[in-house]
C-alpha positions as CSV (number, residue, x, y, z in Angstrom):
1,X,13.5,6.6,18.3
2,X,12.8,8.8,15.2
3,X,9.5,8.8,13.5
4,X,8.6,7.1,10.2
5,X,5.4,7.5,8.2
6,X,4.4,4.6,5.8
7,X,1.7,5.8,3.4
8,X,-0.2,3.6,0.9
9,X,-2.0,5.0,-2.2
10,X,-4.3,3.0,-4.4
11,X,-5.7,2.9,-7.8
12,X,-8.2,5.7,-7.2
13,X,-5.2,8.2,-6.8
14,X,-2.9,6.5,-9.4
15,X,-5.6,6.4,-12.1
16,X,-6.5,10.1,-11.8
17,X,-3.9,12.6,-12.9
18,X,-5.2,15.4,-10.9
19,X,-5.6,13.4,-7.8
20,X,-2.1,12.0,-8.2
21,X,-0.6,15.5,-8.7
22,X,-2.5,16.8,-5.6
23,X,-1.3,13.9,-3.5
24,X,2.3,14.3,-4.6
25,X,2.3,18.0,-3.7
26,X,1.1,17.1,-0.2
27,X,3.3,14.0,0.2
28,X,6.4,16.1,-0.6
29,X,5.5,18.4,2.3
30,X,5.5,15.7,5.0
31,X,8.4,16.2,7.3
32,X,10.6,13.5,8.5
33,X,11.3,10.0,7.3
34,X,8.6,8.5,5.0
35,X,8.0,5.6,2.7
36,X,5.4,5.4,-0.1
37,X,3.7,2.2,-1.3
38,X,1.5,2.4,-4.4
39,X,-0.9,0.0,-6.1
40,X,-1.4,-0.3,-9.8
41,X,-4.8,0.9,-10.6
42,X,-6.6,0.2,-13.8
43,X,-3.7,0.9,-16.2
44,X,-2.5,-2.8,-16.0
45,X,-6.1,-3.8,-16.9
46,X,-6.3,-1.5,-19.8
47,X,-2.8,-2.5,-21.2
48,X,-3.8,-6.2,-20.9
49,X,-7.0,-5.6,-22.9
50,X,-4.9,-3.8,-25.6
51,X,-2.6,-6.8,-25.7
52,X,-5.6,-9.2,-26.0
53,X,-5.3,-10.6,-22.5
54,X,-8.3,-11.3,-20.4
55,X,-8.3,-10.0,-16.8
56,X,-9.6,-12.6,-14.3
57,X,-10.6,-11.4,-10.8
58,X,-11.6,-13.6,-7.8
59,X,-12.8,-12.0,-4.6
60,X,-11.5,-8.7,-5.9
61,X,-8.0,-10.1,-6.4
62,X,-6.3,-10.4,-9.9
63,X,-5.4,-13.8,-11.1
64,X,-1.9,-13.4,-12.3
65,X,-0.7,-15.8,-15.0
66,X,2.7,-15.5,-16.8
67,X,1.5,-13.1,-19.3
68,X,-0.4,-10.9,-16.8
69,X,2.6,-10.9,-14.6
70,X,4.6,-9.4,-17.4
71,X,2.0,-6.6,-17.7
72,X,1.9,-6.0,-13.9
73,X,5.7,-5.7,-13.7
74,X,5.8,-3.4,-16.7
75,X,3.1,-1.1,-15.3
76,X,3.6,-1.2,-11.4
77,X,7.4,-1.4,-11.1
78,X,8.1,0.4,-14.5
79,X,5.7,3.2,-15.7
80,X,3.9,4.1,-12.5
81,X,6.8,3.7,-10.1
82,X,9.2,5.7,-12.3
83,X,6.5,8.5,-12.9
84,X,5.8,8.9,-9.2
85,X,9.6,8.9,-8.5
86,X,10.5,11.5,-11.1
87,X,7.5,13.8,-10.1
88,X,8.6,13.7,-6.5
89,X,12.2,14.6,-7.5
90,X,10.7,17.6,-9.3
91,X,9.3,18.5,-5.9
92,X,12.6,18.3,-4.2
93,X,11.7,15.0,-2.5
94,X,14.8,12.7,-2.9
95,X,12.8,9.5,-3.9
96,X,14.1,6.2,-5.0
97,X,11.7,3.9,-6.9
98,X,11.9,0.2,-5.9
99,X,10.3,-3.2,-6.2
100,X,10.8,-5.9,-3.5
101,X,13.3,-7.5,-5.9
102,X,15.7,-4.6,-5.7
103,X,18.6,-5.3,-3.2
104,X,16.5,-8.3,-1.9
105,X,14.4,-5.9,0.1
106,X,11.2,-8.0,0.1
107,X,11.6,-11.7,-0.5
108,X,8.0,-13.1,-0.6
109,X,6.6,-16.5,-1.0
110,X,4.4,-17.7,-3.8
111,X,0.8,-18.1,-2.7
112,X,-0.5,-21.7,-2.2
113,X,-2.6,-22.8,-5.2
114,X,-5.2,-24.2,-2.9
115,X,-8.1,-23.5,-2.6
116,X,-7.7,-20.9,-5.4
117,X,-4.7,-20.7,-7.7
118,X,-4.0,-17.0,-8.0
119,X,-0.9,-17.6,-10.2
120,X,2.3,-15.5,-9.6
121,X,1.1,-13.8,-6.5
122,X,3.2,-13.2,-3.5
123,X,2.6,-13.4,0.3
124,X,4.9,-12.1,3.0
125,X,5.5,-11.3,6.7
126,X,7.6,-9.0,8.6
127,X,10.6,-11.3,8.5
128,X,10.7,-11.2,4.7
129,X,11.6,-7.5,4.8
130,X,15.4,-6.5,4.7
131,X,14.9,-3.9,7.3
132,X,18.6,-3.0,7.4
133,X,18.7,-2.2,3.8
134,X,15.5,-0.1,4.0
135,X,17.1,1.8,7.0
136,X,20.3,2.4,5.0
137,X,18.3,4.1,2.2
138,X,16.4,6.2,4.8
139,X,19.6,7.1,6.6
140,X,21.0,8.4,3.2
141,X,18.0,10.7,3.1
142,X,16.3,8.9,0.4
143,X,12.5,8.3,0.3
144,X,11.6,4.7,-0.8
145,X,8.8,4.4,-3.2
146,X,7.7,0.7,-3.4
147,X,5.6,-0.8,-6.2
148,X,3.5,-3.8,-5.6
149,X,6.0,-6.3,-7.1
150,X,8.2,-8.6,-5.0
151,X,10.4,-11.7,-5.7
152,X,10.8,-15.0,-4.0
153,X,14.2,-16.5,-3.1
154,X,14.5,-18.3,-6.4
155,X,14.3,-15.0,-8.2
156,X,10.5,-15.3,-9.4
157,X,8.9,-12.0,-9.6
158,X,5.5,-11.9,-7.9
159,X,2.3,-9.6,-8.0
160,X,1.8,-8.7,-4.3
161,X,-1.1,-6.8,-2.6
162,X,0.0,-3.2,-1.9
163,X,-2.0,-3.0,1.3
164,X,-0.1,-6.0,2.5
165,X,3.3,-4.6,1.6
166,X,2.5,-1.3,3.4
167,X,1.3,-3.0,6.6
168,X,4.3,-5.6,6.6
169,X,6.8,-2.7,6.0
170,X,5.3,-0.7,8.8
171,X,5.6,-3.7,11.3
172,X,9.0,-4.6,10.2
173,X,10.4,-1.1,10.6
174,X,9.3,-0.7,14.2
175,X,12.6,-2.2,15.1
176,X,14.1,1.1,14.2
177,X,11.4,3.8,14.3
178,X,8.2,4.9,15.8
179,X,6.0,4.0,12.8
180,X,2.7,5.5,11.7
181,X,0.8,3.9,8.8
182,X,-1.6,5.8,6.6
183,X,-4.0,4.3,4.0
184,X,-5.1,7.0,1.6
185,X,-8.4,6.3,-0.1
186,X,-11.2,8.0,-1.9
187,X,-13.4,8.7,1.1
188,X,-12.7,10.9,4.2
189,X,-12.4,7.8,6.4
190,X,-14.5,4.8,7.5
191,X,-18.1,5.9,7.2
192,X,-21.0,5.0,9.5
193,X,-23.3,5.7,6.5
194,X,-21.8,4.9,3.0
195,X,-24.0,7.7,1.5
196,X,-22.9,10.5,3.9
197,X,-19.2,11.6,3.5
198,X,-19.4,13.5,6.9
199,X,-20.4,10.3,8.9
200,X,-16.7,9.6,9.5
201,X,-16.0,7.0,12.4
202,X,-13.2,8.7,14.2
203,X,-11.8,5.8,16.1
204,X,-12.2,2.0,15.7
205,X,-10.8,-0.5,18.1
206,X,-11.0,-4.3,18.2
207,X,-14.3,-4.3,20.0
208,X,-16.0,-1.6,17.9
209,X,-14.8,-3.4,14.7
210,X,-16.5,-6.5,15.7
211,X,-19.8,-4.6,16.3
212,X,-19.6,-2.6,13.1
213,X,-18.9,-5.8,11.1
214,X,-21.9,-7.4,12.6
215,X,-24.0,-4.4,11.8
216,X,-22.8,-4.6,8.2
217,X,-21.4,-0.9,8.5
218,X,-17.8,-2.5,7.7
219,X,-18.0,-5.0,4.7
220,X,-16.4,-6.0,1.5
221,X,-13.0,-4.4,0.7
222,X,-12.8,-2.4,3.9
223,X,-12.8,-5.6,6.0
224,X,-9.2,-6.8,5.1
225,X,-7.9,-3.2,5.3
226,X,-9.1,-2.8,8.8
227,X,-8.0,-6.4,9.8
228,X,-4.5,-5.5,8.4
229,X,-4.6,-2.2,10.4
230,X,-5.4,-4.0,13.7
231,X,-2.8,-6.7,13.1
232,X,-0.3,-3.9,12.6
233,X,-1.2,-2.1,15.8
234,X,-0.9,-5.5,17.7
235,X,2.7,-5.9,16.2
236,X,4.0,-2.6,17.4
237,X,2.9,0.1,14.9
238,X,2.3,3.3,16.8
239,X,-0.9,4.4,14.8
240,X,-2.8,3.5,11.7
241,X,-5.2,6.0,9.8
242,X,-7.5,5.7,6.9
243,X,-8.2,8.9,5.3
244,X,-8.5,11.0,2.1
245,X,-5.3,11.9,0.4
246,X,-6.0,15.6,0.5
247,X,-6.4,15.4,4.3
248,X,-3.0,13.8,4.8
249,X,-1.5,16.9,6.7
250,X,-4.6,17.1,9.0
251,X,-3.8,15.1,12.0
252,X,-7.5,15.1,13.1
253,X,-9.0,13.8,9.8
254,X,-10.0,10.3,9.0
255,X,-10.5,7.2,10.9
256,X,-7.8,6.1,13.5
257,X,-7.4,2.4,14.2
258,X,-6.2,1.6,17.7
């Protein structure tokens, strides 16, 4: 089996032009097959404000009503996705910008309205990925760049968590590749001490995760990230790493989930 690397970047990179350019320089140097999944950052919030729309967040997740969905699609699947695609092409990386709606690659399901109605938000599992189509693109030598927009089977566009898209893509593609999943974020990895950038925990497994969670070392937004990572490992992904974008090419950097 050939290797495939699935990399997810978040708003901390997308929002910072210097960080984004540095990341794209490094990403374009990664050898072999690769997929990039990107979040939307704060640009959608800024545009919504300019349009007079109020941004509502619950548990760190955006409530996506009909107007906010239009903003998300314009920003995530439009401006950000095409900027990244164009800039990778300028670096001789043959990228193709996609949403889940393109070629029915990701057919998600609208999230239940209970206990919280998040609006037009999608949930998905590995069986929702059209793996044959993704493999066809990769076999053509293309590098898929996925935005955080999917669609359901009735053609409704849905705002979908980029971390979830990345981990679900990684799991689904294990049918064809040895898959590694990398979450790039603003710190060097999962830290033992939040105030010490050098206190990176090099390895986390299921047992140590439970202990670190009880101790409060891992909390808030890092919890679902590691839960997603452990679930991916259990479903056949070869390795999951959480690291800083500039350390992408350093195999010893960051926190490995196993």
